[in-house]
N, C-alpha and C positions, 0 to 999 in steps of 0.2 A: 181392403178387401172388396172383391167383387159383389155388387148385388146379385142374389140369386136368380131372380128373374128381370133380365133387362127390360126398360121400358122404351118404346119406340114411340117419339112424338109425330104426329101426323097433322100438319095445317090444312085447313080448308081451302086455303087460297083465297080468291076473291068470291065472296058469297053470292055475288051476282051471277056467277058463272057455274059450271057443272062441278066444281070441286065438292061440294056438300054432298051431291048424288053420288059421284064415283067413290067418296070416302065411305058412305053407308053402305053402299054395295059391296065394298072390299071387304068391310068388317064383318059382313055376313056371309062372305063366300067360304065355303068348306075348304078351299085351299089356303085360307089365311094360315100363316106358319104358327105352329104351337110353341109353347115354351117362352112367350113373350107377352108382355102387357103393352096396351096401346092407349096413348093420351091424344085426344082430338084437341087442337087449339084453333080458336076463331069462334065466330059466331054466324048464325043464319037468320037471325032476326034483329030488328031494332029500326030506330028511325032512319030512313033513307036507305034501307037496305031490303032489296027484293030481287027475286030471279030475273035475269034478262036486262037489267039496267045497271051499268057501271056508273057509280056515284063516288062522290068524294068519301062518303060514310062507308061504303063496301071497301073501297082502297085502304081507308084507316084500319078497318077491321083486319084486312090482309096483312098489312104492315105490322100491326099490333101483333099478330099471331107469329109472325117471322121472328120478331124481337124476343118474345118469350122462347121460342125454340132455340134460338141462338144462345141465349142465356142459360137455358137448361142444359144444352149439351156441353157448353163449355164448364158448367158447374159440375157435370157428372150426374145431372138428374136423368137426363136422357142419354141413352147409348147412341142414338141415332135420330135423324128427322126426315121424314118424307113429306116434301111439300106439294100442296095443291097448286093448281095454276093459277096465276095472277096476270093481270094486265099492267104492263110497265108504265104506259102514260099517266094513267090516274094517280099511280104511286109516286111518279115522278113530279106531279104538281105538288104533293106534300113534302117530298125530300127530292130536291133538284139533282142531289148526287146520284139517286138510285138508277142503276142501268139493267138491273136483273138479279135474279136470286143468286146465281152463281157469285157474282161481284159482291152481294150483300153479305154472304156468309164469310167471305175472305176478309172484309173488312171488319165484321164482328169479332174474328178470330185475331185481329190485330195485324193483318198481313196485307199486303198490296194485291190489287186485282190480278195481277199476273202470276200470284202463287196458286191460283185455281185453274185447273183445267176442266173444260166442259167436255164431257165425254157421253156418248149415247151407245147404248148397248142392247143387243138381242141376240138370239142365238144365230140369226142370218147374218149379221153385220155389227162390227164395233167401230166407231169412229171417234177421233179425238181432235179437237179443234186448238189451233195455235193462236186464233184471235176468236172473240166472242161476238158481243153486241156492239158493233160499229159499223160504219160505212166500207165498202170496199176499197176506197181510197185510203182510209185510215187504217184498214187491215194490212195494206202493203207497206204502209208507213210503219207499222208496228212489229211486222214480221221480220226477225233476225235470225241468224244461225244459231244464236244462243237459245232462243225461244223454242226453235225446232228441236234441238237438243234436249231441253228441259221437258218439253211436252212428250217426247218420244221416251225418255227415260221413266217419266211417271206412268205413262200408259203401259210400258213394259212391267213395271212393278204392280200395277193393277191387275193385269193378265196373270202374272204369277200367283197373286192371290187367289185367284179364281181357279188355280191348278193346272195352268199351261206353262209348263217347265222352260221351254224354249220358244217365246212367242215369235211369230212371224209377222214383220211389221212392214208396211208400204207407206209411202208418201205420195199424195196425189199432186201431180205436176200443177204449178202454178198458172202458166201460161199454155195455150193450145200446142200441142207436140213438145211439151218441155221448153217451148220458146224457138224450136226449130235452129239450134245453133245461135241463139240470141237474135233471129230475125224477127221473131214476135214478142221480144222483152228479154232481158237478161236475169230476171228473178231467180229462175231454176238454177242458173250456173253461179249466181253471186250469193244467193241465200242458202239452197239446199245441199250444194256440193260441199261446202266447208263443214256444215253440219253432219253430214254422212261420213265425212273423214273422221270427224272427232268421235262420232260414235263408234265407228269401225276401230279406234284405238281404244275403246272400252270393250270391245267385243260383242258390240250391238249391231246387226246388220239392219239397214234401213233401204228398203227396195224403192227407187225413185221411178214411177211410172206415169205415163199420161192419164190425166183425170177422165178422159173419155174412154179408158179402157180398164183402169184399175179397180172399179167397183164391180165390174163384170167378173173379173178373176176372183175378187173377194168374195162375192156372193155365189156365183156360179160353179166356179172351179175350186172354191175354198183354200186359195192361195196364200191368203193373209189372215191373221187373228184379229187384225186391227189396221185401220187406215188413217193415217195422220193427215189433218187437212189445213189449208192455209187460213180458210175464212169460213163463216158461219154456213151460208147457203151451199158451199161446195160439199160439205159434210151431210147437212139436213135434208136436201133434196133426195139424194139417192137412200138416206137412211128411212126417211118417212115413206118413200115409195115401197120399200120392202117389209117396214116394221111399225106403220103408224099406228096401229092398235096393241102393239104388245111391246114397244121399245121403252126403254128406261133412261132418263138423264141422271148421270152421276157425276158429282163434283169431286175431282181428285186433287190431291195436293194439299189437303187442309187437314187440321186435327179434328174436325168434324165429319161425322158418316153422313152424307146427304144425298137423298135420291129423289126424284120426281118423274111423273109420267112426262111423256114427250110430247103431249098436245097442251092447246091453249084453254082459255075459259069457255070458249064456244057458247057465248051467252045467246046465240040465236036458238039454242035448244035447251037452254037451262029452265029447269022446273018442270019438264015435260015427261021426265022418267024414262027417257030413251038413250041417254048417255051410255057409252061403252066403258065399262070399268077396268078392263083387262090390263092397260098400260098402268094403272094406279096399283092394281094387284101386284103385277110385276116389279114395280118399284118397292113396294113393301117387301116383297120376298127378297129382292136383292139386299135391301137394307139389313134384313134379318141375318142372311148369308155372311155379309160382311161383318156385322156385329159378332157373330158366332166365330169368325175366324180370327177377329182381334181379340176376343176373349181367349181363345185357344193359345194364340201366341203369348198373351200375357201369363196365363197359367203354365 
């Protein structure tokens, strides 16, 4: 039986950053969704923890909160988790396998990293990544037609959950001018073409356009509901340009509902009371909408 009022976990992220501030502002915002309980995980005080200075102690606090959130979600204690921003390097010194919160939740659920799809969404633009936190060289090594198919299918399902019956999907070309007939590389022909063919056989159209044009079409002409991207910055540069203060990072492909603001720890302004909480508020709002949709599907 579903718990009458679902609980959303909110991690503070690294307490040395702006996470505690944007969480506090969000919980006091009149636009906070009604009909949910919110439980904050993490600490803001303690030895070695203070705003503006990343330390081993602050990273340990962030990692501990993530572990508690994952356990709670998998046990049914939490209906979703909204994660505050963390700094990857200090946590990686504690856990060398840590490469990001997206991958963390995949592993916590007993799944490989590739099960998780990093997606950033805002009314202005939605992007989904085929590769996440790795070098450009590694991204090209990891990119396969099968990966493109999986990310496209997963993104299509997410958009349908949000009420878009027939999502319009684009793929940002990997090379300039889609490789100019392989003159500038053959990845667009070798990777994207077979993926598009496979998707077409499933009734999914994936439009393949040059990366220097496709985001203009998506944002200014509203030609696409989402753009699938080959690597991290190909997606996040245009996304943060149009939605830095309001965008949400949502992890797809997992049994856990997880969202996050699209910004980092911003330690340079931590503790000053000036951090903008709009992205955190949007992350909480999206988590609540996804929980409401999931509960409706169950009932």
